[in-house]
N, C-alpha and C positions, 0 to 999 in steps of 0.2 A: 505492499497501500504505500501510494508518494502522495503525499499532500503539496509538491514541489516547494520544499520549504528546506532549507541547509542545516543539517542536523542540528547544531548549535541553535537555531530558531526556535525547537521544540517545546513546548513547556515541561515541565515535568511527567504532568500528568500523559500530556498527549507521547512521551518516549516512554514509558511505561507501558501505556497502549499496542504502541507498534511493535514493541520488545514481546509482546506475547503471541503464540500461537493464531494460525487464520482462523481452528474451530473456537481458540477461546476469544477471540476477537468479536463473532457473533454473536457469544453467547452476552458478551458485556454488552454489544449493542441493543440486542433483544431487552438484556432488563433494564438497559437504560429506555427505550421507547416505550415499554410497560410503566416503568414509572411516569415519563411525561405524561403518558396517556392519563395515567390516574389521577396525574393532579388534573390536568385540562377537564375530564371529569366530572371531579371534584369542584371544581369551580364554574363548572358550569351549572350543579345542581343546586348549591351555595346561592349563586347568583336567582336563580328560577325562582328557589322559595320564598328569598328576601324580597325578590320586586314586589312594590305595594297591587292590589287591584286595579284596574284603569274603573271610573265611572262609565260604567254603560247600564243600556238596559236588559234585563233578564225576564226570565220566565219562571215563574213560583209553581214548584213541588207540593210544597207542604206546608201549612199554617201550624207550628207547632204548641206554640203558646200562643199568648200577646204579647211578646216580643222575639220569637225565634220561627224562623221561618226556612226553609231548605228554597236554592234554585237553583236554576242551570243558565250558565252563559252563551252566551254568542259561539262561542270558540268550544262549548260539549263540554265543559267544565261543570262538576256539580259540586255548590257549596255551602253550607250550615251556614245562616247568617243571624245575629244578634244585633237585634237594633240599639242603633247608642241612644245615650242619652236618657231611657226610662230602663224602670222594672214594671214588667205586668203581675198582678196574682197565678202562682203558679196553678194547674189546672185541679191541685184535688184543694185547695184554697176559695174559700169565698170570692166567687166573681170570677174565679179562676176560667172558666167556661165562656161567660159575658164578654172577659177581654179577647180569649180565642175568636170568639166569631164576632166583635167588632172588626179585628184586622182583617179577618176573611173576606168581609164585607168590604172592606176600605179596596182589596185586592182582587175583588171578584172581576174577570175578566180582563185585568188588569196587565201590563208589562212595567214593572217599577223601573224604576235605576236608583244604583247603587254609589254611594259615595264611601268608602269604605278607609276607615281610621287606619286599623291595627288588627292585630289575631289577639284573639281573650289563650287565658290558658288550657282553654278544651280544645282549641285550633279551631275554634269558629271566629271569622268573620266580623269586627263590629262595625257595622257600616248605617250610615244615615240612609235612609229609605224613601223617596220621592215617586208619587204616582202625579204627575208633571209638575205644577207649582209647588203641589201638597204636601207636605210633611207628615210623613205618615206618624214617627213619634210624638211629632207634635199633637193630632190628632187621637192619638191614644188617650196622653193626658187630659186634653180639651174634652173628652168624652167620660172622663173617670174609667177608663180601660188602664191605666197604667199610672205610678209616681212616677215624677220626675225626677232621677238618679242622680242627685244632686253631689253626690260621693264622686260622679265624676265629671262637675259641671265644669273642672279645671280644662275639658278638650271642648270645650265649648264658645262661641263667641260669645261677647258682650250681649249684643243682638240678639243671640239667642237665649242667653239665659235669660233675660228679660221675657222675653215673649212665653218660656215654660213655665217662669215664675206666675204669670198672668193668667197663663191657661191655666195652670193647677189651682191658683187662690181663687178662679172663678168655677171650677169643676168642682170646688167643695165648698163654695155658697151657695150653687146650687144643690147640692147632695146628688148631684150626677153620678153614677157606677157606684165603685166604690167608696164614693164618699157620702154613700146614703147610710151607711150604719160605719160601726167601730170597725172597718177591715184590718186585719192584721198586714204591716208591711211584709211582703215575701223576701227580706234580706234578716227579717229578725224570724218568720216562720221558719227558715232554711236553718238558723243558728241555732232554734229547739230541736229541728229533727236530730243537728247533730250532737245534741247536747241529751238524745232520747226519750226528750218532753210529747214527741208528736210519731203516733205510730206511723210509719213507711207506706204503709198500705192504704190508710187511710186517714182522714182530714181529724180523727178521734184522738182525744187526750190520754197518756199514758193514764192508768187508774189512780195513779201518785198525785195527779196534777187537775183529774176531773169536777 
């Protein structure tokens, strides 16, 4: 093998490579190519997984509850989406079915647009969801079908914070949906499940808390 260089121009690594037998050089070359290919695939996969989902119109496959749905993108990708900025009652809670049905009504025969912010710890895309100009999270709050999730309000613009606060204030004042009674916030309900105070298969309290 000649690289067109004088021997004293070879680097130490190249010199050692040229001193190998032809069979050994082939093996080293193949190992190097495998290493380069492996790094290239790792980089491509990491870039793909880290890339944010571009805003776009999707088709709704399933509405799980008042703040979660599964959609299909125009590229054929199936995504589970957690609607940003709200927390709706869990299905086994009071008003849980109402929250889901209200979201279904908003989405009926519609193809919403997603504006995704991040992925959560469960692998779901956390997105703002719109039908035309209508913000579905805000519509859920306004109907008393969800709470404004103030724990994550730092992710919202100042204008959105004002809109959500006012929508929740009006829903509460009018007694709409979950504000018709003393509904328990879902984050408190989930906490009681973890503490064993709620039967996971029903909404019944355990006997010591009934």
